[in-house]
Structure formats: C-alpha cells, structure tokens
C-alpha positions in Angstrom: 87.7 50.8 61.5 85.9 54.1 61.7 86.5 56.5 64.5 83.0 55.8 65.9 83.7 52.0 66.0 87.0 52.6 67.7 85.4 54.8 70.3 83.1 52.0 71.3 86.2 50.1 72.4 87.1 52.8 75.0 90.5 54.5 75.3 92.9 52.2 77.0 96.2 53.6 75.8 98.5 56.1 77.6 101.3 57.6 75.5 103.7 60.5 75.7 104.5 63.6 73.7 107.9 64.6 72.4 108.6 68.1 73.9 107.4 71.2 75.7 104.8 72.0 73.0 102.7 69.8 70.8 103.8 68.8 67.3 101.3 68.0 64.6 102.2 64.3 65.1 101.4 64.7 68.8 98.0 66.3 68.1 97.1 63.5 65.6 98.0 60.8 68.1 96.1 62.4 71.1 93.0 62.6 69.0 93.1 58.9 68.3 90.0 57.3 69.9 92.1 54.5 71.5 94.3 57.0 73.4 92.9 57.7 76.8 95.8 59.5 78.5 99.2 61.2 78.2 102.2 61.0 80.5 104.6 63.8 81.0 108.3 63.6 81.8 111.0 66.1 82.8 111.7 66.9 79.2 108.1 68.2 78.8 108.7 70.8 81.6 110.1 74.3 81.3 107.9 76.4 83.5 104.5 76.6 85.1 103.2 78.8 82.4 104.5 76.5 79.7 103.1 73.3 81.3 99.7 74.9 81.9 99.6 76.0 78.2 100.7 72.5 77.0 97.9 70.8 79.1 95.3 73.3 78.0 96.1 72.4 74.4 95.8 68.7 75.2 92.4 69.2 76.8 91.3 71.3 73.8 91.9 68.2 71.6 90.2 65.8 74.0 88.7 67.0 77.3 88.5 63.4 78.6 92.2 62.7 78.2 93.8 61.8 81.5 97.0 63.9 81.9 99.5 62.0 84.1 102.9 62.3 85.5 105.2 60.1 87.7 105.6 62.5 90.6 106.2 60.8 93.9 108.7 63.0 95.7 112.4 62.4 96.4 114.3 61.3 93.3 111.1 60.7 91.3 109.7 64.2 90.9 109.4 65.5 87.3 108.8 69.2 88.0 111.2 70.8 90.5 111.6 74.5 89.5 109.5 77.6 89.2 107.9 77.4 92.6 107.4 73.6 92.8 108.0 72.2 96.3 110.9 69.7 96.6 108.9 66.8 98.1 110.5 64.4 100.6 111.2 60.8 99.6 108.8 58.2 101.0 111.7 56.9 103.2 112.0 60.3 104.8 108.3 60.1 105.8 108.8 56.6 107.1 111.8 57.7 109.1 109.8 60.6 110.6 107.1 58.1 111.5 109.6 56.0 113.6 110.5 59.2 115.5 106.9 60.5 116.0 104.1 58.4 114.4 101.5 61.2 114.3 103.9 63.7 112.8 104.7 61.1 110.2 101.1 60.7 109.3 100.6 64.4 109.2 103.6 64.9 107.0 102.4 62.2 104.6 99.0 63.8 104.2 100.7 67.2 103.7 103.0 65.7 101.0 100.0 64.3 99.2 98.2 67.6 99.3 101.1 69.7 98.1 102.0 67.1 95.4 98.5 67.1 94.0 97.5 70.7 94.3 100.7 71.9 92.6 100.2 69.5 89.7 96.6 70.4 89.3 97.5 74.1 89.3 99.4 73.5 86.0 96.7 71.2 84.5 97.9 67.7 85.4 95.1 65.4 86.4 96.8 62.4 88.0 100.1 61.2 89.5 101.4 57.6 89.8 101.9 57.7 93.6 102.2 56.4 96.2 104.7 53.5 96.3 103.4 50.6 98.4 106.6 48.4 98.0 108.3 47.3 101.2 111.9 48.3 101.8 113.7 45.0 102.0 117.0 46.7 101.5 117.9 44.8 98.3 116.1 46.8 95.5 118.1 49.7 94.1 115.1 50.8 91.9 112.8 51.0 94.9 115.2 52.0 97.7 114.1 55.3 99.3 110.9 55.3 97.2 109.5 52.9 99.9 108.1 54.3 103.1 109.3 51.4 105.4 109.9 47.7 105.8 106.8 47.2 107.9 103.7 46.7 105.8 101.6 48.3 108.5 103.6 51.5 108.4 103.5 51.5 104.6 99.8 51.1 104.5 99.2 53.9 107.0 101.5 56.4 105.4 100.3 55.6 101.9 96.7 56.0 102.9 97.6 59.4 104.5 99.4 60.5 101.3 96.4 59.4 99.2 94.0 61.4 101.5 96.1 64.5 101.0 95.9 64.0 97.2 92.2 63.5 97.4 91.8 66.8 99.3 93.3 68.5 96.3 90.9 66.6 93.9 93.4 64.0 92.6 93.1 60.2 92.4 96.1 58.1 93.1 97.9 54.9 91.9 99.4 52.4 94.3 102.4 50.5 93.0 103.9 48.0 92.3 101.5 45.1 93.1 102.0 42.7 94.7 105.4 44.2 95.7 108.7 45.0 93.9 110.9 45.6 97.0 112.1 42.0 97.6 113.8 41.5 94.3 117.2 43.1 93.6 117.0 43.3 89.8 115.7 46.6 88.2 112.8 45.8 85.8 113.8 48.8 83.7 116.8 46.9 82.5 116.4 43.3 83.6 113.7 40.6 84.3 113.3 40.3 88.0 112.1 37.0 89.4 110.7 36.6 92.9 110.7 32.9 94.0 108.6 33.2 97.2 105.3 31.4 97.6 101.9 33.1 97.2 101.4 32.6 100.9 104.6 34.4 101.8 103.9 37.3 99.4 100.3 37.8 100.6 101.5 37.7 104.2 104.0 40.5 103.7 104.5 42.6 100.6 100.9 42.4 99.4 99.4 43.4 102.8 99.2 47.1 102.1 97.3 46.4 98.9 94.9 44.1 100.9 94.3 46.6 103.7 93.8 49.5 101.3 92.0 47.7 98.5 88.6 49.3 99.3 89.9 52.8 99.0 92.6 52.6 96.3 91.6 54.4 93.1 94.2 52.7 90.8 96.9 50.1 91.0 100.0 49.4 88.9 101.4 45.9 88.9 105.1 45.1 89.0 107.1 44.0 86.0 108.2 41.0 88.2 107.7 37.3 87.6 106.6 35.6 90.8 107.6 32.1 89.5 105.8 30.0 92.2 102.5 31.7 91.3 102.6 32.3 87.6 105.2 32.2 84.8 103.9 35.6 83.6 104.9 38.9 85.1 102.2 40.3 87.4 100.9 42.8 84.9 100.2 40.1 82.3 98.8 37.5 84.8 95.1 36.8 85.2 96.0 35.0 88.4 97.5 38.1 90.0 95.1 40.7 88.5 91.8 38.8 88.4 92.1 36.0 91.0 94.1 37.8 93.6 93.8 41.6 93.2 90.1 41.7 92.2 88.5 38.5 93.6 90.6 37.9 96.7 91.5 41.4 97.8 88.4 43.1 96.5 90.0 45.9 94.5 87.6 47.6 92.1 89.6 50.6 90.7 91.6 51.0 87.6 94.7 48.9 86.8 97.6 50.5 84.8 100.4 48.5 83.2 103.9 49.7 84.1 105.8 51.1 81.2 105.7 48.5 78.3 108.9 49.9 76.9 110.9 48.7 80.0 113.1 45.6 79.6 110.6 43.5 81.7 107.6 45.4 80.2 106.8 42.9 77.5 108.6 39.7 78.5 106.2 36.8 78.4 106.8 33.1 78.0 110.5 33.5 77.4 110.3 36.1 74.6 110.0 39.8 74.1 106.7 40.8 72.6 106.0 43.8 70.3 104.4 46.8 72.0 100.9 46.2 70.6 101.1 42.5 71.4 102.2 43.3 75.0 99.4 45.8 75.4 96.8 43.3 74.2 98.2 40.6 76.6 98.0 43.1 79.5 94.5 44.2 78.7 93.3 40.6 78.3 94.8 39.7 81.6 92.9 42.4 83.4 94.7 45.8 83.0 92.5 48.7 82.1 95.2 51.0 80.7 98.4 50.2 78.8 101.2 52.6 79.3 103.9 53.1 76.6 106.5 55.7 77.5 109.2 57.7 75.7 108.3 56.4 72.2 107.3 59.8 70.8 111.1 60.4 70.5 111.5 57.5 68.1 110.3 58.1 64.6 107.3 56.0 63.6 107.1 53.9 66.8 103.9 55.3 68.3 102.2 55.5 64.9 103.0 51.9 64.3 101.7 51.0 67.8 98.4 52.7 67.2 98.0 51.2 63.7 98.6 47.7 65.2 96.0 48.3 67.9 93.6 49.4 65.2 94.2 46.1 63.4 93.7 44.3 66.7 90.3 46.0 67.1 89.3 45.1 63.5 90.2 41.5 64.0 88.4 41.2 67.4 91.6 40.8 69.4 90.8 44.1 71.2 87.2 44.0 72.4 84.8 46.5 74.0 84.9 46.7 77.8 82.5 49.3 79.2 83.7 48.7 82.8 87.3 49.4 81.7 86.3 52.8 80.3 84.3 53.7 83.3 87.3 53.0 85.6 89.5 55.2 83.4 87.0 58.2 83.3 86.6 57.9 87.1 90.2 59.0 87.5 89.6 62.4 86.0 89.2 65.2 88.5 85.6 66.3 89.1 86.3 69.6 91.0 88.0 72.6 89.5 91.6 73.2 90.4 93.0 76.3 92.1 95.3 78.2 89.7 98.8 79.0 91.0 97.9 82.4 92.4 94.9 81.2 94.3 96.8 78.1 95.5 99.4 80.3 97.1 96.7 82.1 99.1 95.1 78.8 100.2 95.4 78.3 104.0 95.4 74.5 103.6 98.2 74.5 101.1 100.3 76.9 103.1 99.8 74.8 106.2 100.9 71.7 104.3 104.0 73.4 103.1 104.8 74.4 106.6 104.5 70.9 107.8 106.8 69.7 105.1 109.4 72.4 105.5 111.7 70.4 107.8 111.7 67.5 105.2 112.0 69.6 102.1 114.5 68.4 99.5 117.4 70.7 98.7 
C-alpha cells in the first residue's frame, strides 16, 4: 500500500529504538505511517542533554509521534541520574496516607508534577502511570507499585498523582485493568489466571477504574486471563474492553496494550500468536495502540512486524478507525514544556520537590 493509504489507517503502533541515538533503521521505522509512538527504556538514557537531543530528532521525523516511557516511581523509573528526582514508590505514598491522609494526597500530586515536568523538560510526552492495581500481597510484579489494598485509597491517590501530571501538561495511563494485583504469576514470564467472578472483580479491583473512568486519559489492560469472564486475556477481550470498560464504566480515552513481547502478551486460545497477529487481535478487541517493546535489539523483528501490519492493511484485516487516531493524538501535550533551567526556577516544581523530600528514594 502507498504511504497515503497507510496514513488513512491511523498510527496505532508503539515501538522502541535501539540506543542513545537514532540509527538509520530507527529513523526509517519511526517514519512509517503505522507507527504512532516510541517508548524509551533505561538503555536509551545517558544524560538530560542526550535524551533531549534524541527526542528532538524523533520529533523532527514525525512531530505527532507520542514519546513515551514507563516512569512510575520506586523501582519503575527509567531516568534516575543527572538531576532527576528519585520518586517514591506508590506504596510509600499509600503508607503516608495511612499516617496522614491529606499529606498523602499532597505528596501524590507532588509526585505526579515532578514526574511529568522532569520528563517533559527532556522531551518526553507521556508516562505509563499511575498503577491502579490493588495490593493483595500476592503479586511480586505489582508489589510496592500499588498504592494500597483499599480501592478507595488507590483511586484517591491515583487521581491526585494524575492531577499533578496534568499540571505539568502530561496525560496519564491507568494500569492494569481490571486489576493485576490478585494473581501471583508475573505476566512477563507466565500466563496469570484470575478465577474470580465478574461481580467480585467489579466490586473490588476494578473499582478505581470505575470511579475515575470519567477523567482517565488512557488505560492499559492486564495480560491476565479472568477465566470466569472470558478465555482471552483482558487486552484481547471485547467483553472487558468494549462491554465493561467502555459501555459499563463509561471510559472514553485511549486504550494501550501492555507489551506484546511479554510471555502473556500474545497468548490467546491456548497458543502464542505472532507479534502482528497479536496486535491485530488487540486492536480488533478495542485497543487503540499496540505496544511492542525491546525488539529493535533483535535483527529484523520490527521490520518484519511492520511489513506484516502493512499486509494486514492491504488485506483489510487492519481497517481505518478515525476515533482510534483521535484518542492517540489527544495524548500529545498541547502546552509548551519548561526546559530544565526554567523548571528549576519554577516555584510550583520546587514546592513539589520539597513535599517529596522526606519520601525521596536513595
């Protein structure tokens, strides 16, 4: 298909780049009309100046590319040096809430503001935060990434953190719908199965998503099979994405897949799908953006993925969806970001750092 025909399909794919500077292969992939975003990892980071230059080059290729990172705080924080604040874990914020509720709310908003404003100062548009999973005490992959066991506390602190991000001009992504905290297995390396009923899940783990549905800008479903609801993992399930998340809870923002390269990331109907087949299944189920991570490091994988998606477009398996593209573009920042020097002089930023100082990671 021609580039113009592919552009009419929107840009539903999010991929990564190999290193700290773009290669010719990276540039060619980022210019592909089906690619709508790029996700960075710790390997892409060296310094603020390097990251800003990398992101400026990405935007020069496609100004509408959404530059993302998984940057929550605690153990999930990709950039930690050259002036970046060590952000507290979500559990630390929840613990503070149990000691002093209003200080907990204040600290969550401060964490969101510092998180987003520092990322935006080096050219990152969007972070996959906050985590809305409940801390049932069983999940090692969630663990201290969760604010609390109580869904009311999780909703309140997540909303506060998202408000802080919004104050810095950044959208947010609530994860992992309808809740990953109950299952012990890690979906990076296994296929978690949650055998609770829909009623039980909606009354507990999914409550933060319900309460915040009207204000969430994006949601990421869990790579978990909720076997009493659907045999498919949530990110490939029309029941979860269309019937529950959209119709029942009223969510109208963007839906990202979790990483399709994870062990549970493309496991459907008892078999592992190829990356393109998994992306098509997720998009058909109701996801807006399909995320494939860390494959720029493997020769030929991303190019084969993009070629397969082109063939899907030519065959009609990938069809245009104007609403999907509108939701993607809505995640791009609309206000200019403060550069690092002006950020350091910002009274709001300095106050947020002061609030976080007692919780700062070492």
